[in-house]
N, C-alpha and C positions, 0 to 999 in steps of 0.2 A: 486597338481596339479591348485586344484581354487585359490588358493591363487598366485601361478605362472605365470599363466593366468594373471592373474588380476595385478599386479606389470609388465609383461608385456606391457599391455596395454598402464599404464599409464603412463612406462616410457619412449616408442615410442611416446605416441601422443602427451609427454613433450617437446622429441627431435623433432617432425617433424613439429609442427605448431608455430614456432617461430614468422614467416610471415603472411602474408595472411591466415587464418583458412575455406579451403576447408570445412570439416565435418560436417556432418547434425543438423541442429539446435535437441536441446531436444525436447523430444514427454508431450503429458501428458496433466493433465486439469491445469488448470493455478494453482487452488486454492490447492493442491493435494501436501502433501511430502511423499513419500518411503522413510519408517526406514526400513532400514536394521538392522536386530537383531534379535538376539535366541528368540526362540516362547515363550521359557520357563520365559523368562525373559519378553519378550513381556505381560504375562498374569501374570504377577507379579507388586512389587512396579516400576519396571523401564518403562513398560508400561504407569503404572498408574503415573507418572512425564510428560510422554510424553504430554497424554491426559488431564492434567490438565498446562499445560504451550503450545505449540504448536496446540493439540485441544480444546483448553478453551474456549465455547461458547462465541459467542460476545453479550452483553446484551442490544447494542443499534440498535439490527435488530429485525426486528417482530416476523420471526419466529425462532428459534433456529440455527444457524448455529456454526461451531466452525471457529477460528481462519484460521486453513488449514484444510483439511479432510486428514488423515494419512491410508495411507496404510501398513502393515507392511511385509516384504517378509523376508524367510531366504536366508540367500548366499548361493546357491546352483549353481553346473555346470548346471541344467536346469533355473535358476533363473539369472543369466549373465548377458544374453544377453540383458533381460526386465528389468533389474537396471542399464545400463548404459544406456539405452534409455531417463529414467525420467526428468524432470525437477531441481524438487526436492528434492534431492537425501541425508537422513542420515544416515549414517552408525554404529552403536552404539556396542562395546563389555566391559564386563568385561576380563582385561586383564589375569586372572590367571586362564579361565575359556581353556577347550580345547575344544570351537566353533569355526564355519568357521570364523566367522566374530571375532574372539580376535587374529587367527593366524593370517590372511587376516593385521587386523590393529596391530598388532605385526610387521612386514615388511615393514610399512611402514615409520618407522621411524629411525633415527640413536637412538645411544643407552645411550645419553643426551637426546633426544628432545625424547626418552619411557620414560626414566625415569623422566621427567616431567611430562606427561599427566599422568601418574602411579597416580598421587594423582588428578587427575581430571580433564580431557581437552576437546574444541573444537579446530578445526582445521579446516579453511575454503580450501576446493580444489576446486577452481572455474573452470571451462570447462571442466574437466578434461577428459571426452570421448566423451564430443560431447561440438556444441557452444549453449549461452544463458543455460548453466547447473552451478548449485546452488549445491555442493556435499560438507558436513560436518563429518568429524568423531569425533565424541565422545567418550572418553575411562574413565576407570578408571580402579582400579585394582579388586575391587569387586563390585556385584551387588552391594550393602547396597552405595557404593562412586559415583557409576554408576549412583545412582536416585536420590542423592544428587545434583549430578553435573547440568543432566537435570534439576532440580527443580531452583538450582542456575542462570546456566547459559540461561534458556529456556528465556525469555523475551526478553535477547540480539540476538537469535536466532531466534526468532520470528521476531524483529526489520529486521534482515537481511535480511531472509526470504519475509519480505514485501514490503522491497528497491526493490532486485530482480524481486518481480513478477510484482513490479508495472511499471519498467522497461519493461520487456515485453508487459506489459500490452500497453504501449507506442505505440511501432512500430507494437501489431495488429491494435489497433484504427485509427495509421496512414497509414496504408498501403495501403490506397487510397487517399491517398494526404491531403493535412492541405489546405485549404482556406488562403491562406496569401495576397490577398489584403482587406482579410478584417480585419487580424488583422493588416495592416500597420491602416487602420480607426481607427480601435482603439487609438492605437496609435498617431496618428494624431491629434485625437477629445479630447483625455481622460490623454494621455502622459503614458500609459499602455497597456501588451495588453498578453492574454494567445492564447497559440497553440488553432486552431477551426478547428474541426472533418469536412470532405466534408458534412455531411446532418444539420449540428447546423445551427439557422439562426439567428440574430439580431432580436425579436419582441421589446421591449425597447429600447430607448437609450433617456438620458437624461442631461444636463447640466443646471450647476446654477451659480449663482455668488461663492456659496460657495462649491461646488464639482458637483458628478455625479455621476449616475450609469446606467448600461448593462443591461440585461438579455437576455441570447441565450441563446434556448432552441430546444430540439432534440426530437421530435416527431413523434412517429411511431404508427400504426395503434390499439396494445398494450399497451404499455409502452410510459415514456416520460423522457427526464432528462431537471432537468432545472438547470444553473449557472448564477448566478449574481454577480457583482462588483458596491460595493456599495463604495464612497470615500468622506470623507470631506477636503477641503484646509482647511492651519492655525487652526492647530489641537495640541490640547497638549496631551500627552501620555499619561497623567496622565488618564486622561478619559475613558480610557480603563478599565471596572472593569468584573466580572464575570456574575452580576448583571444588569450593562449595555450591554455586548453582548447579554443577550436574551432578553433584553427586544425592543433594536434598532431590533435585528434581527424578533423579533414579530411584529412589524413595519412598514420595509422592505415588510415583507408576504403579510400586506395589500396594496404593489401594486404590486409587484413582483410576489405574486404565490398567486392567486386568485384562486375561483372554477368555473366552468364553469358557475353556475347561483352567484353563492354570495357564502361568507366565502373567507379564506384564511387559507395557509397553515400554522399554527400556532405549533409552540413548542409542543408536548403534554406532561407536565409534573406528569404524570399520571404514566407515565413508565421511565425507568431507562435512564440516561442522564449525560452527563460524557464533562467535561471541564479540561484540564490539559493545561499548559504551554509545549510550544514546539519551537526548532527550527526553523522556516519557511523561506527556503529558506536565510540562514544566520540573520534572523531577531527577536526575541523574538516575541511568538504568543502564542494566546488561542486557541487551537484546541476545540470545541466545538461537541461532535457528539450526535446521539439523533434519536427521532422520533418526526412526523409528521402526526397530522391530520386537515379536514377541518372542521373549526368552525366558529363560526357569534356573536355579539355582540348583544344579547337580548334587549327592551326598557330598563331595569333596569342596564347593566353592565356588564353582567352575561356572560360567555363566552357556547354557546350552541353548539354541533358536531353535524356534518352535516355527518359525516361517509370518508370513504377511509384514505389515510393515506401510508407510508413508513417512508424512514429512511433519514435523511441527517447530509451533514460534512458541517460546519464553522471555516474557519479560520479568526482573527480580530485582526491587526498590525495597528505600527503604524513607516510609513515610514522617515525614518530621514531626504532622501536629498531632496523629495517632502515635507516635513511635512502635508504630508497627514493620516489620520488615513484610512488604508483601511479593506471591511468587502467581504470574497469572498468566495461566497453557493453555497452547490452543491448538488440538493434533487434532488428524485428519489420515479418515481413511476410506479411500476410495481407489479399488483396485484399475474399475476401466475405465478411467477419466483419469483429464489431465488435471495434475494437483493444481498447478499457480493460483484458480481464481478462487478457489477451495479454501488454500494457505491467506490471502490474500482476507478472505469474509472473516475468517479467527482474529489475523491483523482488526481489523475492522471493530468488531465486538471488543477487543481489547483494548482499542483506544476511547470509547465508552466508558471506561473506568470511572468512578468518582468518591471519594468517601464522607463521610456526613459535613464535615466542617465545610467540605466545599462545596453542596450542596441546598446548605446552610446559602452562604455565599452568594449562590449563582441566585437564590429562591431572593434574598435582601435584595443585589439588582434589582432583579425583574419587579419587583412590587417600588423601587424605586421610580424604574426608568417609565411605569404606568401611571404614576402619579407627577410625571413633568407635564 
C-alpha cells in the first residue's frame, strides 16, 4: 500500500508540473538530510557509512559540526507526509531485503535500470514531491554492497547536496533584495562585482596603479561577516602557490580584518587547515578553509594571541581575461552560534563573483534570448 501511494504521488507530480510549479517549497533546516532507511541497516554498517560521509565532521570549524545533520526515518505510512516535505531526502535500501524501502525502490526502475543499480548506484530525483527539493535513491543488492556504495559515492553525494543547499541559501539570503547600485559601483570602479545583501556596507575601497581591494561588512549586534576582494593587475599565474596564498591572506588581514583595539584576524596554523584546488566559476583556484584568531606581533616579531576567532573561506585564482590575480575571502565571527551555515553564506556570496567581461557577455546572451 505504501509503495503504491508513493508511486502514485511521484507519477502524478511528474505529469502535472511540466510548466509552472505551484507546489510548496520543501521545508526543514538547510543543513539536514533525512535518510530513509530501515532502522536495522541504520544501526549497522550502512548507517556508519552515512555517518562517515554525509555526517563527517568538518575539521575547519571551531566546534564539531558534521557536513550535514542526519535524521533517520523508516518508510512507513505514518512517516510518508513528513518525508515528502523535507528539503534533502536520501532513500536507501538493500534490494534483496523485504523492507518497505526495498519494496519502494524496487518499483521505481525499469528492469534494465533495476539490474544496473543492483551492483550499487545513486539516482537523483530532484523536486520529486516539492519544489527546491533534492531526493536521491541509493540502492544495492545486499547491505554490505549498500554500505560500500555509500562509502564510495558519498563524497559526490555531499557535493550535490552542498550545491543544492547553496542555491537555496542564496534565495533565502536575497529575499529582501540586493544592493544593485552598490554592485554597479564595484563594477565601475574595479571591474568586478559580487551580489550584495541588503545590509552589507562597504567600509574600505582602495585602488592603486597595480591593483585594488574592497571590504564588505555585515555587522549585527552579536555577529559579523566580512568579505574582502583583493586583486593585482598585470599578474602572472605562477605567483599563486599554497604558501603564497597563506602569506598574502595574513598580510591582507592586517589591512581588512583588524581587531577593535589592535591585532588582526590571522590564520590559526595551530588548527586544521585545508587547501585544495577547485573549479571556481570555470577557473582553476585554491580554496583555503581554516580558522582565524586575533593576534599581534610583539617587539621580537613573534605572534601573540589576543583571543576571539572563527572560520574563514578563501578563493585565490588568476583571471586570464583581465590578467589579474584575485583573492576573495569570507570571514565569520559568531561566538554564540554554530558556524557552518554562516560560512556557507560567505561561499554563496563568493560564488556570485563576476568580472566586467563576464557581465558584458551575460548581457549579450540575455539580449539574444530576448529577441528570439
